[in-house]
C-alpha positions in Angstrom: 93.3 113.5 64.0 90.6 112.1 66.3 89.2 115.7 66.3 89.6 115.6 62.2 87.1 112.5 62.5 84.6 114.2 64.8 84.8 117.3 62.1 83.7 115.0 59.2 80.9 112.9 61.1 79.2 116.0 61.8 78.3 117.0 58.2 78.6 113.3 56.6 75.9 112.7 54.3 73.8 109.9 55.7 71.6 108.1 52.6 68.2 107.4 54.1 65.6 107.4 51.4 62.2 108.6 51.5 63.0 111.7 53.6 61.7 115.0 52.5 65.7 116.2 51.5 65.3 113.5 48.5 63.1 114.1 45.4 62.9 111.4 42.4 64.3 113.0 39.1 62.8 111.3 35.9 66.5 110.6 34.7 68.9 110.3 37.6 66.7 108.4 40.0 67.0 111.1 42.5 68.5 114.2 43.7 68.4 116.6 46.9 65.5 119.0 47.4 66.5 122.7 47.1 63.7 123.7 49.1 64.2 121.0 52.2 67.7 120.1 51.9 69.9 122.4 54.4 73.0 121.7 52.9 76.6 120.5 53.9 79.5 122.1 55.7 83.0 120.9 55.6 86.7 122.7 56.1 86.1 124.7 52.4 82.5 125.9 53.5 79.1 125.3 53.1 77.8 123.6 50.5 73.7 124.5 49.7 71.8 122.4 47.4 71.6 124.4 43.8 68.6 124.4 41.7 69.7 120.9 39.8 69.2 119.2 43.3 73.3 118.9 43.9 75.4 120.2 46.4 77.3 122.9 45.2 77.9 126.6 45.3 78.2 126.8 41.4 75.8 125.9 38.7 76.5 122.6 36.9 75.8 124.4 33.6 79.1 126.3 33.0 80.5 127.6 29.7 84.0 127.4 28.4 86.4 129.9 28.2 90.1 130.4 27.2 90.9 131.4 30.6 89.3 129.0 32.8 89.4 125.1 33.1 86.1 123.8 34.4 86.4 120.8 36.2 83.1 118.0 36.9 83.4 115.6 39.8 80.9 112.7 39.5 80.6 109.8 42.1 79.2 109.1 45.1 79.9 110.4 48.4 83.6 109.7 48.5 83.8 111.6 45.5 81.9 114.4 46.9 83.8 114.7 49.8 86.9 114.7 48.4 85.8 117.8 46.1 83.7 119.6 48.9 86.5 118.9 51.5 89.8 119.2 49.6 88.4 121.3 46.6 90.6 124.1 47.6 94.0 121.6 47.4 92.5 120.0 44.2 92.2 123.6 42.7 95.9 124.5 43.7 97.3 121.4 42.4 95.5 121.8 39.1 96.6 125.5 38.6 100.7 124.2 38.9 100.0 122.3 35.9 101.9 123.7 33.2 98.7 123.6 30.7 96.8 125.3 33.6 98.9 127.7 34.9 97.5 131.0 34.9 93.7 130.1 34.1 91.0 129.9 36.8 90.2 126.2 37.8 86.2 126.5 38.5 85.3 123.0 40.5 81.8 121.6 39.8 80.4 119.4 42.2 78.1 116.6 40.4 78.5 113.7 43.3 75.8 112.8 45.6 75.7 110.2 48.6 75.0 106.9 47.3 74.9 107.3 43.6 76.3 104.5 41.3 76.6 103.4 37.7 74.7 104.8 35.4 73.9 107.6 37.2 77.2 109.5 36.5 76.6 108.5 33.2 73.4 109.8 33.2 74.2 112.8 34.9 76.5 114.2 32.6 74.7 113.1 29.4 71.6 114.9 31.1 73.8 118.2 31.8 75.4 118.1 28.3 72.0 118.3 27.1 71.1 121.0 28.8 74.7 122.8 27.3 77.0 122.4 30.3 80.5 122.6 29.2 83.1 120.8 30.8 87.4 120.7 30.2 87.9 117.6 32.4 85.4 115.0 34.0 86.9 113.0 36.8 84.9 110.0 37.9 85.5 108.7 41.5 83.7 105.8 42.2 83.9 102.0 42.7 82.6 101.2 45.9 79.0 101.8 46.0 79.1 100.0 42.5 80.1 96.4 44.3 78.4 97.0 47.4 75.2 98.3 47.4 73.1 96.3 45.2 74.2 93.2 46.9 73.0 94.1 50.6 70.0 96.1 49.2 68.5 95.5 46.0 69.3 92.2 45.0 67.4 90.5 47.7 64.1 91.9 45.8 65.6 90.2 42.3 65.8 93.9 41.3 67.6 95.1 38.3 71.3 95.9 39.3 71.1 99.2 37.2 68.6 100.6 39.7 69.1 103.1 41.9 70.1 102.0 45.4 67.0 100.9 47.7 64.5 101.6 44.4 61.3 99.8 46.6 61.7 102.2 49.3 61.8 105.4 47.5 58.8 104.4 45.5 56.9 103.4 48.6 53.9 105.9 49.1 53.0 104.1 52.1 55.8 102.7 53.8 55.3 100.2 56.5 55.0 101.8 60.1 58.2 100.0 61.7 59.6 101.4 58.3 58.7 105.2 59.2 59.6 104.9 62.5 63.3 103.6 61.9 63.4 106.5 59.6 62.2 109.0 61.9 64.1 107.4 64.6 67.5 107.5 62.2 67.0 110.8 61.6 66.8 112.0 65.2 69.9 110.3 66.3 71.5 112.1 63.5 71.0 115.1 64.8 72.3 114.0 68.5 75.3 112.6 67.0 76.1 115.9 65.3 75.5 117.6 68.3 77.7 115.7 70.7 80.4 116.0 67.9 80.0 119.7 68.0 79.9 119.9 71.6 83.3 118.0 71.8 84.6 120.2 69.3 84.3 122.8 71.5 85.9 121.6 74.5 89.3 123.0 75.5 91.5 119.9 75.7 91.3 118.8 72.4 94.3 116.3 72.5 93.1 115.1 75.6 93.0 111.4 75.5 90.0 111.1 78.0 87.9 113.3 75.7 88.3 111.3 72.3 87.6 108.3 74.7 84.4 109.8 75.9 83.6 111.0 72.6 84.1 108.0 70.8 82.0 105.9 73.2 78.9 107.5 72.8 79.8 107.7 69.3 79.9 104.1 68.4 76.6 103.7 70.2 74.8 106.3 67.8 76.6 104.6 64.8 75.4 101.5 65.7 71.9 102.5 66.1 71.8 104.3 62.6 73.2 101.3 61.3 70.4 99.3 62.6 67.8 101.8 61.0 69.1 102.4 57.7 68.8 98.3 57.5 65.4 98.6 58.5 64.9 101.4 55.2 67.2 100.0 52.8 66.1 96.5 53.4 62.3 96.9 53.9 59.9 94.2 52.0 58.5 94.6 49.0 55.0 95.6 48.9 54.7 95.8 45.2 56.5 93.4 43.4 55.7 95.6 40.0 58.1 96.0 37.1 58.1 100.1 37.9 59.9 98.6 41.2 62.0 95.6 40.2 62.9 96.4 36.6 64.2 93.9 34.6 64.4 91.0 36.9 67.6 89.3 37.4 69.3 86.5 39.2 73.0 84.9 39.6 74.1 81.3 40.6 76.7 82.6 43.1 77.9 85.9 44.3 81.1 85.4 42.4 78.9 85.8 39.2 77.1 88.6 41.0 80.3 90.7 41.6 81.7 89.8 38.0 78.4 91.4 36.3 78.4 95.0 38.8 82.1 95.1 37.7 81.1 94.2 34.1 78.7 96.9 34.1 81.0 99.6 35.9 84.0 98.7 33.4 81.0 99.5 30.3 79.5 102.8 32.2 83.0 104.1 32.2 83.9 103.3 28.8 80.6 105.0 27.8 81.8 107.8 30.1 85.0 107.8 28.1 83.4 107.8 24.7 80.9 110.5 25.3 83.4 112.6 26.8 85.9 112.3 23.6 82.7 113.6 21.4 82.4 116.7 23.5 86.2 117.1 23.6 86.5 116.4 27.4 89.0 115.2 29.4 87.9 111.8 31.3 89.3 110.4 34.3 88.5 107.6 36.0 90.0 107.4 39.6 89.3 103.9 41.8 89.6 105.8 45.5 91.2 103.4 48.3 89.2 101.5 50.4 90.2 100.0 53.8 88.8 96.7 53.4 91.0 96.0 50.2 93.9 93.4 51.5 97.2 95.5 52.2 95.8 98.6 51.3 96.7 100.4 54.4 97.6 99.6 58.0 95.4 100.2 60.3 96.4 100.4 64.1 93.7 99.7 66.8 92.3 102.9 67.2 91.6 103.3 63.5 90.2 99.6 63.4 87.5 100.4 66.1 86.4 103.3 63.9 87.3 101.7 60.2 86.8 98.3 60.6 83.1 95.9 60.6 82.2 92.9 60.3 79.1 93.8 58.2 77.8 92.7 54.8 78.5 95.7 53.1 82.5 95.1 54.3 82.1 91.5 53.1 81.6 92.8 49.6 84.0 95.3 49.4 86.8 92.5 50.4 85.6 90.2 47.7 84.6 92.3 44.9 87.1 95.6 45.1 90.3 93.4 43.8 88.0 92.9 40.6 87.8 96.7 40.1 91.5 97.0 40.0 91.7 93.9 37.8 89.7 95.7 35.4 90.9 98.9 35.9 94.1 97.5 33.8 91.7 96.4 31.1 90.1 100.0 31.2 93.7 101.3 30.3 93.9 98.8 27.6 90.7 100.4 26.1 92.5 103.8 26.4 90.4 105.0 29.2 92.8 107.2 31.6 92.2 105.0 34.4 94.2 105.8 37.8 94.1 103.0 40.5 94.3 105.1 44.2 93.5 102.0 45.8 97.2 101.8 47.3 97.6 105.4 48.1 97.3 105.0 52.0 99.6 101.7 52.0 102.5 103.5 53.6 100.6 105.8 55.9 100.1 104.3 59.5 98.3 107.5 60.6 94.4 107.5 61.0 92.8 108.5 57.7 89.5 106.4 57.7 86.7 108.1 59.8 84.0 105.6 59.4 83.7 101.6 58.4 82.4 102.7 55.2 84.9 103.9 53.0 85.2 107.9 53.7 88.3 109.3 55.0 89.2 112.6 57.6 90.5 115.9 56.0 94.0 114.7 55.3 92.8 111.5 53.8 90.8 113.9 51.1 93.8 115.9 50.2 96.0 112.9 49.9 93.6 111.6 47.2 92.9 115.4 45.8 96.4 115.8 45.0 96.8 112.3 43.5 94.2 112.8 41.3 96.0 116.4 39.9 99.1 114.6 39.5 97.6 112.0 37.6 95.9 114.3 35.8 99.2 116.3 35.3 100.6 113.1 33.4 98.3 112.3 31.2 98.5 114.9 28.0 95.8 115.7 26.1 94.5 112.9 23.8 92.4 114.3 20.9 91.9 110.8 18.9 89.0 109.8 17.9 87.5 106.6 20.1 88.9 103.1 19.4 
C-alpha cells in the first residue's frame, strides 16, 4: 500500500502558478500549455495536454451517438485522479448498468489541479459553446472551494470567485524571492519524483526498512515544497488594481466566510444542473471523502504521518467540510443529483490517503469511481424541466 502511495506521488499535479506549464485563459482563468507541459502518467497510462489545455487523450468536443455514452468529469485534482487513475474501473462499472450495456463509454477528463467553482461551470459552458456534447457530467468538488480562497486570495481582499493565487498569475515581474521559491519548488519536485521512482525499482518492495527510508526523505521533500508553494501563492500584492482584486470582499468572521463560500458552491452546482438539463445532459454532483471530516475514516499511525497536517488548509477543511455535507441535502431538495461520498472510507482502516491534502491511492480512487457508477445507476434519467 505504501508503494502505491509512492506511485501516485511520482505524478502528482503540484500547482505552482506562473510556471511555463500553465497559461492564462480568457474564460477559465488558466489551462495547461500543450507546448510546454509534459503531461501526467498514472496506472491508466499517460495523459498528454490536449489542444484545449486539458489533461486527456480524448478531445473534449465529442459528439453523441446511439452506441456511445459521453461522460465528462469536472473538478480539481481529486476529480482528475479519480478519472485518470481509476478511469478503467469507472468505465467498466458504468458498462454494467442496464441502460448502458453494450454501449461504448467515452470518458472525457475536464478537471485540472486547483480548479474551483466557477471554473467547472464556465468550462462546461465554454465547451458547449464549441459544440461539445455530453450524456453525463460528473462534478467532483468541494475541498478546493472551501480551502483555497481562505488561505490564498482572502488575505488580499480579493473576490472569492477569482481563480486561486490570481495575483501571482498576473505578475509579470515577480519578487526575486518568489521566483527563487518557484524554481526551488520545481527542482525539489523533480528530485522527489526521481527518489520515488528509484525506490519503486528496489527488489524488496514489501520491506519495512525500504518504506521507512523512502518516507523519511519524501517527508523532507514534501515539507520543502509546502514552504515554497506558500511563498508563491501568498506573495504580496504589488499591484492592488481591480484587474487583480476584482470586486473586493471582506468578511466579519471566518464562519461568515465559510458560509459564503459554501453558498457560492451550492449556487454554481444548481447552475450546472440547470445548464445540463437544457442540453439533455444528466448532471451528477459528488462530494468526495476528505480525511479532515471527523469520523470519515479510521486513520492509523502510518497513515496519520502521511495524511494529517496541522496547517491552515487542514483547519479550513475541518471547519467547512461539514457545511458542504449539510448543503448537499439542500441540493437534493432542489432536484440536483447530489451524492455525498464523504463517509465512503468510514469502515476502511487500510491506508488510502497519500498526502495531507485530499488525494487517494489507487485503491481509494477505485472505491470512489465505483461509488460514482453505483450512484449513476441508482439515478433514473430525469427529463422534467428545471424547477
